[in-house]
N, C-alpha and C positions, 0 to 999 in steps of 0.2 A: 313832147310826149312824157311829161313828168309823172303822170299817173301810172303809165305802163312801167316807167323806170322804178317807181316805188314798189309796184307789185313784183317786179323782177327781183328786187332786193329782198322782199318778203319770201319769195320762193327759194332764193339762195339760203336765207336764214333757216327756212324749214328743212332744207337739205342738211345744213350744219347740225340742226337739232337731231336728225336721224343718225348722224355720226356719233353724237354724244350718247344717244340711246344704245348704239352698238357697243361703245366702250363700257358703258354701265352694265350691259347684259353680259359682256365678256367676264367681268368681275363676278357678277351675281351667279352665273351659271358655270363658272370655272372653265371657260373656253379660252385658252391662251392663244395669242396671235402666233402664227398666221392661220391657225385652224379656223374653219368656217362651218364645221359640222360637229356633231357629237351630242348636242342637246337640242331637242325640238323647240324649246322655248327660245333659246338663243337663235336658232336658225330662222324663226319667224321674224325676229327683230332685224336680223341681218338681211333677210329678203325685203323687208320694208325699205331699208336703205338702198339696196340694189335696185329695187323696182322704181324708187323715186329717181335714182340716177338714170335709169333706162328711159324714163319719161321726160326728163329735162330737155334732151335734144329734140324731142317732138314738140313739147309745150312752148319752149322759149322762141323758136323761130316763128311758129304760127301766131303766137301772142304779138310779137313785134310787127309781123306782116299785117295782121289785122289792125293794129294800132295805126300803122302808116297809111294803109289803103282804105280803112273803114272809119275807125274812131278810137282815139286815145282813151276816152272815158269808158267806152264799151269794152275795149280790150282789158282795161283795169278791172271792171266789174266781173268779166268772165274769168280773169286771172284770180281774183279773190275766190270765186266759186271753185276754181281748180284747186287752190290751196285748201279750201274747206273740204273738198272731196279727198284730198291727200290726208288730211287730218282724220277724217272718218275712216279712211283706209288704214292708217297707222293704228288707231285705237282698236279697230276691229281685228286686224291681222295679228297684232301682238297678243290678243286674247285667244284667238282660234283661227286657223287657216280658213275655215268655212265662213268666217265673218268678214272676209275682205271684200266680198262682192259689191255691196252698196257704194263704198268709197271709190272702188275701182271704176264702177259704172259712172259715177258722177264726173270724175276727172277725165275719163275717156270721152264722155259725151261733150264736155267742155272743149276738149281738144278738137273734136270733130266739128263743133260749131265754129271754133276759131279757124280751122282749116278751110271749111266751106266759105266762110266770110272772107278770108284772105284771098282765096282763089277768085271769088266773085269780084272783089275789089280790084285785083290785078287785071282780070279780064275786062272789066269796065274801063279801067285806066288805059289799057291797050286799045280798046275800041274807040276811045275818044282822042287818042294821040295821033291818029292817022288822018 
């Protein structure tokens, strides 16, 4: 499942990128650690990182379950779509909170597809194992 492995690394790199964005925003908006509030522009960048972290434990298991039970290439393609949705989310949310919707919707939809596919694959495997 090397394609899924590659996409997993890309997703982790995306998360690392959000940590660098937060560090840069701390400097730019003069929000010293450990503070996480005080400047709305900083808070949006921080929420991007936290929301990405919140979605990783949803995305990664369903990505790998889909890869195992359905398709490595399919999981990888959907994973790239998830990453693209996160990038749209990052760009939108860092500009204005009201602009986060499209990216959020893309990545949430991808997770739903991965979840439904994984469940279907697991149920099919169970049905054929008896």
